[in-house]
Backbone as CSV, one residue per row, in Angstrom:
resi,resn,N_x,N_y,N_z,CA_x,CA_y,CA_z,C_x,C_y,C_z
1,MET,0.835,-1.186,0.000,0.000,0.000,0.000,0.877,1.245,0.000
2,LYS,1.926,1.229,0.795,2.807,2.391,0.851,3.410,2.678,-0.526
3,ALA,3.794,1.615,-1.252,4.359,1.811,-2.593,3.342,2.451,-3.520
4,THR,2.105,2.065,-3.406,1.057,2.623,-4.252,0.882,4.108,-3.990
5,ILE,0.964,4.504,-2.743,0.799,5.905,-2.369,2.003,6.727,-2.826
6,GLU,3.192,6.193,-2.613,4.407,6.947,-2.888,4.773,6.997,-4.370
7,LEU,4.309,6.031,-5.143,4.688,5.975,-6.548,3.520,6.409,-7.421
8,ALA,3.615,7.608,-7.932,2.533,8.152,-8.750,2.489,7.501,-10.131
9,ASP,3.615,7.024,-10.616,3.685,6.423,-11.941,3.009,5.055,-11.932
10,SER,1.869,4.956,-12.592,1.097,3.707,-12.582,1.816,2.566,-13.304
11,LYS,2.892,2.875,-14.038,3.639,1.844,-14.743,4.908,1.419,-14.000
12,HIS,5.164,2.029,-12.851,6.358,1.677,-12.075,6.208,0.228,-11.590
13,PRO,7.260,-0.588,-11.731,7.168,-2.001,-11.342,6.730,-2.224,-9.894
14,ALA,7.190,-1.399,-8.981,6.792,-1.570,-7.577,5.302,-1.283,-7.386
15,ARG,4.800,-0.282,-8.075,3.373,0.031,-7.980,2.540,-1.086,-8.600
16,ILE,2.979,-1.589,-9.738,2.275,-2.696,-10.387,2.213,-3.902,-9.444
17,HIS,3.329,-4.199,-8.802,3.377,-5.317,-7.846,2.424,-5.071,-6.677
18,ALA,2.423,-3.868,-6.149,1.549,-3.538,-5.012,0.077,-3.659,-5.401
19,MET,-0.271,-3.188,-6.574,-1.661,-3.269,-7.022,-2.080,-4.713,-7.288
20,GLU,-1.166,-5.515,-7.795,-1.464,-6.932,-8.017,-1.679,-7.644,-6.685
21,HIS,-0.869,-7.302,-5.699,-1.051,-7.888,-4.365,-2.422,-7.529,-3.814
22,LYS,-2.825,-6.286,-3.964,-4.143,-5.858,-3.495,-5.245,-6.608,-4.247
23,ARG,-5.099,-6.736,-5.557,-6.097,-7.440,-6.352,-6.239,-8.898,-5.895
24,ARG,-5.096,-9.551,-5.644,-5.133,-10.947,-5.181,-5.782,-11.056,-3.805
25,THR,-5.513,-10.101,-2.934,-6.110,-10.119,-1.593,-7.621,-9.958,-1.668
26,VAL,-8.093,-9.019,-2.472,-9.540,-8.821,-2.630,-10.169,-10.071,-3.239
27,HIS,-9.498,-10.671,-4.208,-10.013,-11.899,-4.823,-10.138,-13.006,-3.781
28,TYR,-9.114,-13.146,-2.938,-9.139,-14.163,-1.873,-10.297,-13.908,-0.909
29,LEU,-10.459,-12.663,-0.501,-11.561,-12.315,0.403,-12.909,-12.578,-0.265
30,ARG,-13.009,-12.275,-1.549,-14.247,-12.524,-2.293,-14.565,-14.023,-2.324
31,GLU,-13.550,-14.840,-2.560,-13.769,-16.286,-2.587,-14.233,-16.800,-1.222
32,LEU,-13.649,-16.286,-0.156,-14.087,-16.675,1.189,-15.536,-16.266,1.425
33,ALA,-15.879,-15.047,1.013,-17.241,-14.557,1.181,-18.224,-15.375,0.355
34,LEU,-17.825,-15.721,-0.852,-18.673,-16.536,-1.728,-18.902,-17.910,-1.112
35,ASP,-17.840,-18.538,-0.636,-17.948,-19.853,-0.001,-18.819,-19.816,1.250
36,ALA,-18.822,-18.670,1.933,-19.616,-18.529,3.159,-21.073,-18.201,2.867
37,GLY,-21.384,-17.944,1.596,-22.772,-17.666,1.232,-23.174,-16.210,1.301
38,ALA,-22.224,-15.310,1.272,-22.553,-13.882,1.301,-23.341,-13.520,0.046
39,PRO,-24.424,-12.756,0.193,-25.211,-12.376,-0.974,-24.468,-11.426,-1.926
40,ASP,-23.524,-10.680,-1.412,-22.722,-9.767,-2.228,-21.248,-9.978,-1.872
41,PRO,-20.659,-11.063,-2.373,-19.282,-11.367,-1.990,-18.278,-10.285,-2.388
42,GLN,-18.475,-9.644,-3.530,-17.543,-8.591,-3.947,-17.655,-7.381,-3.022
43,GLY,-18.866,-7.026,-2.661,-19.071,-5.902,-1.753,-18.463,-6.158,-0.387
44,LEU,-18.644,-7.373,0.118,-18.070,-7.731,1.420,-16.547,-7.724,1.341
45,ALA,-16.010,-8.286,0.282,-14.549,-8.306,0.113,-13.985,-6.895,0.045
46,SER,-14.644,-6.030,-0.692,-14.178,-4.644,-0.802,-14.237,-3.929,0.541
47,ALA,-15.305,-4.169,1.294,-15.438,-3.534,2.612,-14.366,-4.039,3.572
48,LEU,-14.087,-5.331,3.535,-13.052,-5.887,4.409,-11.674,-5.354,4.025
49,MET,-11.436,-5.204,2.730,-10.156,-4.644,2.281,-10.008,-3.207,2.757
50,LEU,-11.090,-2.461,2.695,-11.067,-1.080,3.179,-10.734,-1.036,4.673
51,LEU,-11.306,-1.941,5.437,-10.992,-2.007,6.868,-9.520,-2.347,7.090
52,MET,-9.013,-3.306,6.323,-7.607,-3.682,6.469,-6.684,-2.514,6.150
53,GLU,-6.950,-1.849,5.029,-6.095,-0.730,4.635,-6.220,0.433,5.604
54,GLY,-7.422,0.670,6.087,-7.623,1.733,7.072,-6.860,1.461,8.356
55,ALA,-6.851,0.205,8.783,-6.118,-0.155,9.994,-4.614,0.040,9.806
56,ILE,-4.130,-0.324,8.629,-2.697,-0.157,8.349,-2.317,1.322,8.356
57,VAL,-3.097,2.141,7.672,-2.805,3.572,7.615,-2.895,4.193,9.007
58,THR,-3.916,3.836,9.763,-4.069,4.376,11.114,-2.879,3.999,11.987
59,ALA,-2.446,2.751,11.892,-1.291,2.323,12.684,-0.035,3.096,12.280
60,LEU,0.157,3.295,10.974,1.353,4.001,10.504,1.323,5.490,10.807
61,VAL,0.203,6.131,10.506,0.125,7.586,10.633,-0.028,8.017,12.085
62,GLN,-0.894,7.338,12.812,-1.183,7.754,14.185,-0.428,6.953,15.227
63,GLY,0.272,5.912,14.790,0.984,5.067,15.749,0.042,4.265,16.623
64,ASP,-1.176,4.050,16.160,-2.198,3.341,16.937,-2.076,1.845,16.698
65,GLN,-1.414,1.170,17.608,-1.196,-0.262,17.458,-2.466,-1.086,17.702
66,SER,-3.516,-0.463,18.199,-4.773,-1.188,18.411,-5.690,-1.111,17.190
67,ALA,-5.252,-0.443,16.135,-6.088,-0.275,14.946,-6.499,-1.618,14.354
68,ALA,-5.595,-2.569,14.319,-5.922,-3.885,13.757,-6.980,-4.595,14.597
69,LEU,-6.884,-4.467,15.913,-7.891,-5.093,16.785,-9.261,-4.463,16.572
70,THR,-9.286,-3.156,16.463,-10.547,-2.447,16.219,-11.125,-2.861,14.876
71,ALA,-10.292,-2.887,13.841,-10.759,-3.294,12.516,-11.269,-4.734,12.540
72,GLY,-10.620,-5.579,13.302,-11.061,-6.970,13.424,-12.440,-7.085,14.043
73,ARG,-12.693,-6.279,15.073,-14.028,-6.289,15.700,-15.095,-5.788,14.731
74,VAL,-14.778,-4.732,13.993,-15.722,-4.195,13.008,-15.947,-5.221,11.896
75,ALA,-14.889,-5.876,11.459,-15.006,-6.895,10.413,-15.906,-8.041,10.868
76,ALA,-15.757,-8.457,12.114,-16.604,-9.543,12.634,-18.077,-9.146,12.605
77,ARG,-18.368,-7.920,12.989,-19.756,-7.437,12.949,-20.274,-7.361,11.512
78,LEU,-19.433,-6.889,10.628,-19.823,-6.780,9.224,-20.115,-8.163,8.641
79,ILE,-19.242,-9.098,8.892,-19.421,-10.458,8.384,-20.703,-11.056,8.952
80,GLU,-20.923,-10.879,10.235,-22.134,-11.400,10.870,-23.388,-10.802,10.227
81,ALA,-23.337,-9.512,9.931,-24.490,-8.842,9.329,-24.703,-9.256,7.876
82,GLU,-23.627,-9.587,7.182,-23.709,-9.888,5.754,-24.025,-11.335,5.425
83,LEU,-23.674,-12.247,6.321,-23.864,-13.658,6.012,-25.291,-14.097,6.344
84,PRO,-25.789,-15.038,5.556,-27.136,-15.536,5.834,-27.210,-16.178,7.221
85,LEU,-28.377,-16.105,7.825,-28.571,-16.735,9.129,-28.288,-18.228,9.024
86,GLY,-27.641,-18.749,10.057,-27.332,-20.166,10.071,-26.056,-20.538,9.341
87,SER,-25.356,-19.565,8.803,-24.103,-19.860,8.117,-23.060,-20.294,9.137
88,ASP,-22.295,-21.307,8.780,-21.249,-21.807,9.677,-19.901,-21.174,9.395
89,ALA,-19.858,-20.151,8.570,-18.579,-19.538,8.174,-17.963,-18.721,9.268
């Protein structure tokens, strides 16, 4: 993520690598959401990615080492709200 922010050139190899990593992570989250029966797996994956990136930025910028724990609690609530009742995911 830091490489993406610092490198404005969209063709820079480091930026391309960073964006590919993000794409693979969202894809992985989408597959997990799909397997769990989420009605909108892409939306859930995107929201979880936003939480992850927000936690990273908060930890880096504000020095808040509890950001990941907070994001994890929010993610758990989001997943619970998004998954069908009775899901074992």
